[in-house]
Structures are given as structure tokens and as C-alpha cells.
C-alpha positions in Angstrom: 114.0 101.6 99.9 115.2 103.8 97.0 118.3 103.8 98.4 120.0 101.7 95.3 119.5 104.9 93.3 121.4 107.1 95.7 124.4 104.9 95.7 124.8 105.8 91.7 126.0 109.5 92.4 127.0 110.2 88.9 125.2 109.8 85.6 127.5 107.2 84.4 126.9 104.7 87.2 123.5 105.0 86.9 123.0 104.7 83.2 125.5 101.6 83.4 123.1 100.1 86.0 120.8 97.3 85.2 117.6 99.5 86.3 119.1 102.4 84.4 119.5 100.4 81.2 116.2 98.7 81.6 114.6 102.3 81.9 116.6 103.4 78.8 115.0 100.6 76.6 111.7 101.0 78.3 111.8 105.1 77.3 113.2 103.9 73.8 110.4 101.6 72.9 107.7 104.0 74.4 108.8 106.8 72.1 109.7 105.0 69.2 107.5 102.0 68.8 104.2 103.3 70.1 101.8 106.2 69.6 104.1 108.4 71.3 106.5 108.2 68.2 104.5 110.6 66.8 105.0 113.5 69.3 107.0 116.7 68.7 110.8 115.9 69.8 110.4 118.8 72.5 107.4 117.3 74.1 109.0 113.9 74.1 111.8 115.4 76.1 109.6 116.9 78.3 107.8 113.8 79.1 111.1 111.8 79.5 112.8 114.6 81.6 109.7 114.8 84.0 109.9 111.2 84.6 113.5 111.0 85.5 112.9 114.3 87.9 110.2 112.6 89.6 112.2 109.3 90.1 115.3 111.5 91.4 113.2 113.4 94.0 111.8 109.9 95.1 115.3 108.8 95.8 116.0 111.8 97.9 113.0 111.7 99.9 112.8 110.0 103.4 109.2 108.7 102.3 110.6 107.3 99.0 108.8 104.2 99.3 105.3 105.6 100.0 106.2 108.7 97.0 106.7 105.6 94.6 103.7 103.8 95.5 101.7 107.0 95.3 102.8 107.8 91.8 102.4 104.4 90.5 98.7 104.4 91.8 98.1 107.6 90.3 99.5 106.9 86.9 97.7 103.5 86.6 94.6 105.3 87.4 95.2 108.0 84.5 96.2 105.2 82.3 92.9 103.3 83.0 90.8 106.5 82.6 91.8 106.8 78.8 92.1 103.0 78.2 88.7 102.2 78.3 87.6 105.1 76.3 90.0 104.0 73.1 90.4 100.1 73.9 89.2 98.0 70.9 87.6 94.6 70.6 90.8 93.2 69.1 93.1 94.9 71.5 91.4 93.6 74.7 91.6 90.0 72.9 95.5 90.0 73.4 95.5 92.1 76.6 96.6 90.4 79.8 93.0 90.7 81.4 91.0 89.4 78.1 89.0 87.1 80.1 87.6 89.7 82.1 83.8 90.2 81.5 83.8 93.5 83.0 86.3 95.6 80.4 84.5 95.6 77.1 86.8 97.1 74.3 83.7 99.0 73.3 83.4 102.2 74.8 85.2 103.7 71.5 81.9 103.4 70.0 80.6 105.9 72.4 83.5 108.4 72.5 81.7 111.5 72.0 79.4 110.7 74.9 82.1 109.4 76.9 84.5 112.1 76.1 82.0 114.8 77.4 82.7 113.3 81.1 86.4 113.5 80.8 87.8 116.9 81.8 90.7 117.0 78.9 88.7 115.6 76.2 85.9 117.7 76.9 87.8 120.7 76.8 89.1 119.5 73.1 85.4 119.1 72.1 84.5 122.9 73.4 87.3 124.3 71.7 86.8 122.6 68.5 83.0 121.6 67.7 83.8 119.7 64.6 86.4 117.5 66.1 86.1 114.2 64.7 85.5 110.6 66.8 88.7 109.5 65.4 90.8 112.5 66.6 89.1 112.0 70.1 89.9 108.3 70.1 93.5 109.1 68.9 94.0 111.8 71.6 92.9 109.4 74.2 95.1 106.9 72.8 98.1 109.5 73.4 97.0 110.0 76.9 96.8 106.3 77.7 100.3 105.7 76.2 101.8 108.7 78.2 100.3 107.4 81.3 101.6 104.0 80.6 105.1 105.1 80.2 105.0 106.6 83.8 103.1 103.6 85.3 105.3 101.0 83.7 108.6 102.9 84.4 107.5 103.2 88.2 106.6 99.5 88.4 110.1 98.5 87.0 111.4 100.8 89.7 109.2 99.4 92.4 110.0 95.5 91.4 114.0 96.8 91.8 113.4 98.1 95.5 112.0 94.4 96.5 108.6 95.5 96.9 107.0 92.2 95.3 104.6 89.6 95.9 103.8 86.0 94.6 101.6 86.4 92.9 102.7 89.6 92.0 100.0 92.5 92.3 100.6 95.0 89.6 98.8 93.1 86.6 95.6 92.6 89.1 95.8 96.1 90.0 95.7 97.6 86.6 92.9 95.3 85.7 90.8 96.3 88.8 91.1 100.0 88.0 90.0 99.3 84.3 87.2 97.8 85.7 86.2 100.3 88.1 86.9 103.3 85.3 84.6 101.0 82.6 81.8 100.9 85.3 82.0 104.9 85.7 82.0 105.6 82.1 79.0 103.1 81.7 77.2 104.9 84.8 77.8 108.4 83.4 76.6 107.7 80.1 73.9 105.5 80.8 75.1 102.3 79.2 74.0 99.0 80.4 76.3 97.9 83.3 78.8 94.7 82.8 78.8 94.2 86.4 76.3 91.5 88.1 73.5 93.7 90.0 74.9 92.9 93.4 78.3 94.1 92.5 79.7 97.6 92.3 82.7 99.1 90.6 83.7 101.3 93.4 84.8 98.2 95.2 87.4 97.5 92.8 88.6 101.2 93.4 89.6 100.0 96.9 92.5 98.4 95.7 93.8 101.7 94.8 93.6 102.8 98.1 95.8 99.8 99.2 98.4 100.4 96.8 98.5 104.2 97.5 99.0 103.7 101.2 101.6 101.1 101.0 100.1 98.1 101.8 102.6 95.3 101.7 100.5 93.0 99.5 97.8 94.8 98.3 96.2 91.8 96.3 95.9 89.6 99.0 94.5 92.0 101.3 91.9 93.4 98.8 91.0 89.6 97.9 90.3 88.8 101.4 88.3 91.9 102.0 86.1 91.3 98.7 85.9 87.7 98.2 82.9 87.8 95.7 84.6 90.0 93.6 86.9 88.5 90.8 89.8 89.3 88.8 90.7 87.5 85.6 94.6 88.4 85.7 95.1 86.4 89.0 94.3 85.7 92.6 96.3 84.9 95.6 
């Protein structure tokens, strides 16, 4: 399914293709109009180069479709892990999942306790006992933006391959993993749960498995298997 990339066997054809131009614009916006704009240029170059190298490897792989799905699922999970830690109430209010009662936009108030449960942020705190809460939130924002660069980029490729459904499953998938991660953090640091007593965050993570294993319509499959679990951003 990634054969459309293989057709462009020289750089000029790739860069002038519709997808090539869309990814170039996506890259420009991410590294010039988000928190990633503050990264040193050499780090920007490494991240961008890594994204395109991963894409090129998928194009040459006999299992390119599944490789793409696995990468997409993994980066959405990485994004969600940091997004729930730095999301504010005002940011949630304008997000596509703003109606979800299970993603709070409040965990940043507990960043120190939550960071202790995050491998990367916990390492930062161990190396600098005086690191400020605001710096931890900024680091979470940076990791969140980096993961979103990969996730949204691979999602653009996913759509180009024809791997799409009506309604599309990407935004509901992102929301489901955010719900799962918020529930995880709340459990870890002993905050009140947002899910009803008879609902479990791990059920939302089942959506991840469906995307990761290449299910044709992961939203439809998940919704049918879990009819009592809701997503604000869409249902089949």
C-alpha cells in the first residue's frame, strides 16, 4: 500500500508530489509555529531526518502497511502520555475532544507527582532536584509536540494510502488513548477517577491494539465490542 512512494524514485518527484508538499508544509509549521521552534537547529534536523527515514523504510518494506499502522499507533500513545500532563483547561476547551468528561486539562496542576511516574520526566527530576514545575510542564509540552509531529505526519501518509473509513477513526483513536492515559495517571498518583465506577480505562486502550494490528475499521470494531464506552469525537 506504500507503493505510491516507491514510484517517486528521485527526490524532485517526491518533493513536488501532493503528499510530499503536504508533509513539507506540516514540517514547516511544526518547527516554526509551535514550541518546537525553540529547539536547536541540529535537533530539529535530527527529528525531521528521522521521520523521513522511517517513512522511506516503510516504503521499501513488504509489510509497509502494518509498519505504518504500528508507527502511527506508537506515536499517538507517546503523544497522549505527555499531552495529559501539560494540557490546560483553556487548551482543552478548543480541542476536538473538548466535550469528553474523561480528559480533564487539569493534571498539570499535579505535574510533580505525575512526572515522577513518567520515565523521562522522572529522570529530569533526579538529575535536577530544583527543577521548577513550569519547566517540567514545558518539557512535557515539547515531547508532546514532537510526538504529534510524527503522529500527524504518519496519519497524512495513512490517508494517502487509502486506509480511511467513514467516519474516520484517527481522532476518536487519539481521544481514546488520551482517556486511557489520563486514567492511568490519576490511578498512579491517587487522584479521583473521572470514569464512572463501572468503566475502566484499559478498555479504551483496546483501540490501540486494533490500530496496531491493522484492523480495517478499528473504530467500528472497538465501538461494537465496547458499546457502553463513549467517545465525544465520533462514533460509527
